[in-house]
C-alpha positions as CSV (number, residue, x, y, z in Angstrom):
1,M,10.4,112.6,-24.6
2,S,13.2,115.0,-25.2
3,H,15.0,114.3,-28.6
4,L,18.1,114.1,-26.3
5,F,17.0,111.0,-24.7
6,V,15.8,107.7,-26.6
7,P,13.8,104.8,-24.8
8,S,15.6,101.6,-23.8
9,L,15.5,99.1,-26.7
10,P,12.0,96.8,-26.5
11,S,11.8,93.5,-25.1
12,S,10.6,92.3,-28.6
13,V,14.3,92.9,-30.2
14,P,15.9,89.4,-30.5
15,T,18.5,88.4,-27.7
16,S,21.0,87.7,-30.1
17,Q,21.0,91.4,-31.5
18,L,21.5,92.6,-27.7
19,Q,24.6,90.5,-27.5
20,R,26.5,91.8,-30.6
21,G,28.7,93.9,-28.1
22,L,29.1,95.4,-24.7
23,F,31.1,98.2,-22.9
24,A,30.4,98.8,-19.2
25,A,32.2,100.6,-16.6
26,S,32.0,102.0,-13.1
27,T,33.9,104.7,-11.0
28,T,33.6,107.1,-8.0
29,H,35.9,109.5,-9.8
30,V,32.8,111.7,-11.0
31,A,34.4,115.2,-10.2
32,H,37.7,114.4,-12.0
33,L,35.3,113.5,-15.2
34,A,33.2,116.3,-14.8
35,E,36.5,118.6,-15.0
36,M,37.7,117.1,-18.1
37,F,34.6,117.1,-19.8
38,N,34.0,120.9,-19.0
39,A,37.6,121.5,-20.4
40,L,36.5,119.8,-23.7
41,A,33.5,121.4,-24.0
42,A,35.0,124.9,-24.2
43,I,36.4,123.6,-27.7
44,D,33.1,122.5,-29.0
45,R,29.8,121.0,-28.0
46,Y,29.9,118.0,-29.8
47,A,32.7,115.1,-29.3
48,L,33.8,111.8,-30.7
49,I,34.5,109.2,-28.1
50,T,36.7,106.1,-28.9
51,I,36.3,103.0,-26.4
52,G,38.7,100.4,-26.5
53,A,40.2,97.6,-24.1
54,D,42.6,99.9,-22.5
55,G,40.5,102.9,-22.0
56,I,38.5,105.6,-23.2
57,S,39.7,108.6,-25.5
58,V,37.4,111.9,-26.3
59,F,38.2,113.9,-29.2
60,T,36.5,117.3,-30.4
61,E,37.5,120.2,-32.9
62,H,37.0,123.9,-33.4
63,N,36.5,125.1,-37.0
64,H,39.9,122.9,-38.3
65,I,42.2,125.1,-36.4
66,L,42.0,123.7,-32.9
67,N,41.5,120.2,-31.5
68,A,41.6,118.5,-28.3
69,L,42.2,114.8,-27.0
70,A,41.7,113.5,-23.7
71,N,42.9,109.9,-22.7
72,F,41.4,108.1,-19.4
73,E,43.1,105.0,-19.0
74,A,41.3,101.6,-17.7
75,T,42.8,102.1,-14.4
76,L,40.5,105.1,-13.6
77,F,37.6,103.0,-13.3
78,S,36.9,100.5,-10.6
79,T,35.2,97.6,-13.3
80,Y,36.0,98.2,-16.9
81,K,34.4,95.7,-19.4
82,F,35.1,96.1,-23.2
83,D,33.4,93.1,-25.1
84,F,33.6,93.6,-29.0
85,S,35.1,90.4,-30.5
86,S,35.1,91.8,-34.2
87,Q,36.3,95.2,-33.2
88,S,39.5,96.6,-31.3
89,S,37.3,99.9,-30.7
90,V,33.9,101.5,-31.0
91,L,33.1,105.3,-32.1
92,L,30.2,107.3,-30.9
93,G,29.2,110.7,-30.8
94,V,28.0,112.5,-28.1
95,D,27.0,116.0,-26.6
96,I,29.9,117.0,-24.6
97,L,28.3,120.0,-23.2
98,L,25.3,117.8,-22.0
99,L,27.6,115.2,-20.3
100,S,29.9,117.6,-18.6
101,E,26.8,119.4,-17.0
102,L,25.4,116.0,-16.0
103,F,28.7,114.9,-14.4
104,A,29.2,118.3,-12.8
105,A,25.6,118.2,-11.0
106,A,26.4,114.7,-9.9
107,A,29.8,115.6,-8.4
108,S,28.3,119.0,-6.4
109,T,26.4,116.4,-4.3
110,V,29.4,115.0,-2.8
111,V,30.3,116.7,0.3
112,P,33.8,115.9,2.1
113,K,33.4,113.9,5.4
114,A,33.2,116.1,8.2
115,K,36.0,116.3,11.0
116,S,35.1,116.2,14.6
117,T,36.7,119.3,16.4
118,S,35.2,118.3,20.1
119,G,36.5,114.8,19.9
120,G,33.0,113.1,19.6
121,P,31.9,111.6,16.5
122,A,32.0,113.5,13.2
123,Q,28.8,114.5,11.6
124,Q,27.9,112.5,8.6
125,P,27.5,114.4,5.2
126,L,24.1,113.3,3.3
127,V,26.2,111.7,0.3
128,E,29.9,110.7,1.0
129,S,30.5,109.2,-2.6
130,V,28.8,108.8,-6.0
131,V,29.3,105.9,-8.3
132,C,28.8,106.1,-11.8
133,Y,28.0,103.6,-14.1
134,L,28.6,103.6,-18.0
135,K,27.1,101.2,-20.5
136,Y,27.0,101.4,-24.2
137,E,26.0,98.3,-26.4
138,D,26.3,98.8,-30.1
139,E,25.6,101.3,-32.9
140,G,22.4,102.8,-32.5
141,S,22.3,102.2,-28.8
142,P,22.3,105.2,-26.3
143,L,24.9,105.9,-23.9
144,I,23.5,105.1,-20.7
145,V,25.0,107.1,-17.5
146,E,23.7,105.9,-14.2
147,F,24.8,107.4,-10.6
148,E,24.1,105.9,-7.6
149,D,24.5,107.1,-4.0
150,Q,22.9,106.1,-0.6
151,L,19.7,108.3,-1.3
152,I,18.9,107.8,-5.1
153,V,19.7,106.1,-8.2
154,E,19.6,108.2,-11.5
155,R,19.6,106.6,-15.0
156,L,19.9,108.8,-18.2
157,E,20.2,107.7,-21.7
158,F,21.8,110.1,-24.2
159,S,21.5,109.8,-27.7
160,T,24.5,108.6,-29.8
161,F,25.1,109.8,-33.3
162,N,27.7,109.8,-36.4
163,L,30.1,113.0,-36.2
164,D,31.8,114.2,-39.2
165,L,35.3,114.0,-37.3
166,E,38.2,111.8,-37.6
167,N,40.7,111.6,-34.3
168,P,44.1,111.7,-36.3
169,Y,45.6,109.9,-33.6
170,S,43.6,106.8,-33.9
171,R,44.8,106.5,-37.3
172,E,47.6,103.9,-38.4
173,A,48.6,105.7,-41.6
174,E,51.9,107.7,-42.0
175,L,51.6,111.2,-40.9
176,E,51.6,112.7,-44.6
177,D,48.3,110.6,-45.2
178,L,46.6,111.9,-41.9
179,G,45.4,115.2,-43.1
180,G,44.6,116.0,-39.5
181,L,45.8,118.8,-37.4
182,I,48.6,117.1,-35.5
183,V,52.3,118.3,-34.5
184,N,54.9,116.3,-36.8
185,S,57.2,115.4,-34.3
186,A,60.0,114.9,-36.7
187,M,60.0,118.6,-37.5
188,L,60.0,120.3,-34.3
189,Q,61.1,123.9,-33.8
190,F,61.1,123.9,-30.0
191,A,60.1,121.7,-26.8
192,V,59.0,123.5,-23.6
193,I,58.1,121.9,-20.1
194,I,56.8,124.2,-17.3
195,K,54.3,124.3,-14.4
196,S,50.8,124.6,-15.0
197,D,49.9,126.7,-11.9
198,I,52.1,129.5,-12.9
199,F,51.0,129.2,-16.4
200,H,47.5,129.2,-15.6
201,N,47.7,132.7,-13.6
202,L,49.9,134.1,-16.5
203,L,46.9,133.3,-18.9
204,Q,44.8,135.0,-16.5
205,D,46.9,138.0,-16.5
206,I,46.9,137.8,-20.4
207,Q,42.8,137.5,-20.5
208,V,42.4,140.6,-18.3
209,L,44.1,142.6,-20.9
210,D,41.7,141.8,-23.7
211,T,44.4,140.6,-25.8
212,E,43.9,139.9,-29.5
213,E,47.3,138.7,-30.5
214,L,49.4,136.9,-28.4
215,Y,53.2,136.5,-29.1
216,M,55.0,133.7,-27.7
217,F,59.0,133.8,-27.4
218,V,61.2,130.9,-26.8
219,S,65.0,131.4,-26.5
220,N,67.8,129.5,-25.1
221,V,70.4,131.9,-26.5
222,D,73.5,132.7,-24.2
223,D,73.0,130.0,-22.1
224,E,69.8,131.5,-20.6
225,D,66.3,130.1,-20.9
226,L,63.5,132.5,-21.8
227,L,59.6,131.9,-22.3
228,N,58.2,135.3,-22.7
229,F,54.8,136.3,-24.1
230,V,53.7,139.8,-25.4
231,S,50.1,140.8,-25.7
232,K,48.8,143.0,-28.1
233,S,45.3,144.6,-27.6
234,V,43.7,148.0,-27.7
235,L,46.2,149.1,-24.7
236,G,49.2,148.5,-26.6
237,Y,51.8,145.8,-25.8
238,S,52.3,144.0,-22.8
239,K,55.0,141.8,-21.8
240,L,54.8,138.7,-19.3
241,I,57.9,136.9,-18.5
242,Y,57.4,133.2,-17.3
243,P,60.1,132.8,-14.3
244,N,62.9,130.7,-15.4
245,A,63.6,128.9,-12.4
246,K,64.4,125.3,-12.9
247,S,61.5,124.5,-10.6
248,S,59.4,126.3,-13.0
249,L,60.7,126.2,-16.4
250,Q,62.0,122.8,-16.2
251,K,62.9,122.3,-19.9
252,L,63.6,124.4,-23.0
253,E,64.9,123.1,-26.2
254,V,65.4,124.7,-29.6
255,Y,66.0,122.5,-32.6
256,S,67.5,122.9,-36.1
257,E,65.8,121.3,-39.3
258,S,67.8,118.2,-39.0
259,M,66.3,118.1,-35.0
260,E,69.8,118.8,-33.6
261,Q,69.7,121.1,-30.5
262,I,70.9,124.4,-31.0
263,A,70.9,128.0,-29.3
264,S,68.2,130.1,-31.2
265,S,65.1,131.8,-30.9
266,V,61.5,131.3,-32.0
267,V,58.5,133.8,-32.3
268,S,55.1,132.2,-32.6
269,V,52.0,134.4,-33.2
270,L,48.6,133.3,-31.8
271,N,45.0,134.2,-31.9
272,F,44.6,134.4,-28.4
273,Q,40.6,134.2,-28.6
274,V,41.3,130.5,-29.8
275,F,44.7,130.1,-27.7
276,V,42.7,130.8,-24.3
277,K,40.4,127.8,-24.7
278,I,42.9,125.8,-23.0
279,L,42.5,127.5,-20.0
280,R,40.0,125.3,-18.3
281,A,42.3,122.5,-18.7
282,V,45.4,124.1,-17.6
283,K,43.7,124.8,-14.4
284,Q,43.2,121.2,-13.8
285,S,46.7,120.1,-14.8
286,V,50.0,119.9,-12.9
287,K,52.5,120.2,-15.9
288,C,52.4,121.4,-19.4
289,K,54.2,120.6,-22.5
290,L,54.5,123.0,-25.3
291,I,55.8,122.3,-28.6
292,K,55.8,123.8,-32.3
293,D,56.7,121.9,-35.7
294,S,58.0,124.0,-38.9
295,E,54.5,123.8,-40.4
296,G,53.4,126.1,-37.7
297,V,51.2,123.6,-35.4
298,I,51.5,124.0,-31.7
299,S,50.5,121.6,-29.2
300,V,49.9,121.9,-25.7
301,Q,50.1,118.5,-23.6
302,L,48.6,118.6,-20.0
303,L,48.9,116.3,-17.2
304,C,45.8,116.4,-15.2
305,K,46.3,114.2,-12.1
306,N,43.4,112.8,-10.0
307,V,44.6,112.9,-6.6
308,N,42.1,110.6,-5.1
309,C,43.0,107.7,-7.5
310,A,45.9,105.8,-6.3
311,G,47.9,104.2,-9.0
312,Y,46.5,106.2,-12.0
313,P,48.9,108.2,-13.8
314,G,46.5,111.0,-14.7
315,T,44.7,112.2,-17.6
316,M,46.5,113.5,-20.8
317,V,44.9,116.0,-22.3
318,T,46.7,117.5,-25.9
319,F,45.5,120.6,-27.6
320,N,46.6,121.3,-31.1
321,M,46.1,124.4,-32.9
322,L,47.4,126.4,-36.2
323,E,49.4,129.6,-35.4
324,K,48.1,132.7,-37.4
325,T,48.5,132.7,-40.9
326,T,48.8,136.4,-41.0
327,M,51.9,137.6,-40.1
328,P,53.1,141.1,-38.4
329,T,54.6,143.8,-40.7
330,E,58.4,144.1,-40.9
331,A,57.6,147.3,-38.7
332,T,55.8,145.8,-36.3
333,A,58.1,142.4,-36.3
334,A,60.9,144.8,-35.3
335,E,59.0,146.3,-32.4
336,I,58.0,143.1,-31.1
337,A,61.5,141.9,-31.1
338,R,62.8,144.7,-29.1
339,A,60.0,144.4,-26.8
340,F,62.1,141.3,-25.7
341,D,65.1,143.5,-25.2
342,E,65.6,143.9,-21.2
343,G,67.4,146.9,-22.1
344,A,64.0,148.5,-23.3
345,C,62.3,147.6,-19.7
346,E,62.4,149.9,-16.8
347,Y,62.2,148.2,-13.2
348,I,61.1,149.3,-9.8
349,K,64.3,149.3,-7.8
350,E,63.3,150.6,-4.5
351,Y,60.6,152.3,-2.5
352,T,60.8,155.8,-0.5
353,V,58.5,155.6,2.6
354,L,57.0,159.2,2.6
355,S,56.3,161.2,5.8
356,G,52.9,160.7,7.7
357,G,52.8,157.1,6.9
358,A,51.7,157.9,3.5
359,A,52.0,155.4,0.8
360,P,55.3,154.3,-0.6
361,K,56.4,156.2,-3.8
362,P,58.5,154.1,-6.4
363,Q,61.8,155.6,-7.3
364,L,63.4,154.5,-10.5
365,A,67.6,154.2,-10.3
366,I,69.1,157.0,-12.7
367,A,70.9,154.3,-14.3
368,D,67.9,152.7,-15.4
369,V,66.6,155.9,-17.3
370,P,66.4,154.8,-20.7
371,N,68.6,156.3,-23.6
372,P,66.2,158.1,-26.1
373,S,68.6,157.2,-28.8
374,A,68.4,153.5,-27.9
375,P,66.1,151.1,-29.7
376,G,62.9,150.4,-28.0
377,L,59.2,150.6,-27.8
378,S,57.8,154.0,-27.7
379,Y,54.5,155.8,-27.8
380,A,55.6,157.2,-31.3
381,S,55.6,153.6,-32.6
382,F,51.9,153.2,-32.3
383,K,50.5,156.8,-32.6
384,K,51.8,158.8,-35.4
385,G,51.3,162.6,-36.0
386,D,52.1,164.1,-32.2
387,D,54.2,167.1,-32.1
388,Q,57.5,166.7,-30.5
389,A,56.5,168.1,-27.1
390,T,53.8,165.3,-27.0
391,E,56.0,162.6,-27.8
392,T,58.8,163.8,-25.2
393,K,56.1,164.1,-22.3
394,R,55.1,160.3,-23.6
395,N,58.7,159.2,-23.6
396,E,59.3,160.1,-19.8
397,V,60.0,157.3,-17.4
398,Q,57.1,155.2,-16.4
399,P,57.4,152.8,-13.7
400,N,56.4,149.4,-14.4
401,S,54.8,147.0,-12.1
402,E,55.6,143.3,-11.1
403,S,53.0,140.8,-9.9
404,S,54.0,137.4,-8.6
405,S,51.8,134.4,-8.4
406,G,53.0,131.1,-6.9
407,S,56.5,129.9,-6.5
408,G,57.9,132.8,-8.5
409,G,55.1,134.6,-10.5
410,S,55.3,136.1,-13.9
411,L,56.8,139.6,-14.3
412,F,54.4,141.8,-16.0
413,Q,55.4,144.7,-18.1
414,L,53.3,147.2,-19.9
415,F,54.3,149.4,-22.8
416,F,51.9,152.2,-24.1
């Protein structure tokens, strides 16, 4: 028998010990649980599950620089029973990767109902729904997961163990005593609320560039809300502008040290290989909130709704991560700042259709040709030692490209 599975308790165990506690729940929303477990498995293989009377939370951590917490309210379950008279909650460590694979396999057997196109009865699928039963008795007992449909009943028992993890959200101590990776809500620098579908597409674009460092720029100067991202990779710097329409960028606030709203700008430096671990969860969410405190902790809060569960507000997934401690040099910081200057960018204004049905050729308006003396990113900023002729050639106008995703996609600009 695999070490991941443990046999059921023998019948010789006294009944009094079997009744020390009991958690039991059932749900048909197997696909939603599979998606959430898969998003958490991107952080680390092992997770700490906290079970209470109001629901379940799953916490996992990666190298003390990134953690994630998902909260599942009891209303997600058809039946929910928590019977531990001496405890307000119970903790158990699990292999979240195995759980996500198990739930994904169960969810893949569900086939949507076929619609009839000829007016006759619709062809019935093999499996219309899968019911999942969860059970946990007490410390030392396995986590029992059972799936039932019209064809088969499958029961699996997963080993539970102690993890060297402490969920900072479950503590009752003051924030100064937590010692965990969590945003201090009394020392915020900014708060941003955006639509997740556009954010997901933007992260995919940044990932394609093989990004090493990511600079996030938040600004509300001159009554204009801006959320920009600059990718640093072997290609150079690539700038992506999140659309600032109110339907997409729903909130942007910058705070002073006294937590008063001010007009200012904040630049954050992120290790993209860590930041991109939120991608799976962003894909499943409908709304995203980005906040950062003065200690360099950035929080990404995602609302993941289950459209098939009426009355369920959604699963809240929170990622906390540390900003990079290695800040750029003054020269690099200045170049990054100039990358946010709209005057340093060239835009395609119109297309001229060539004769013979050839592809349109982009034409740049003369007024948009940058002044060579104006500040801005140049090839010389990243490669030294070229002669003047090569530098002049590199500084010739290069048309940029725009790509839209969803309703008002991100504006993409590339600097070499």
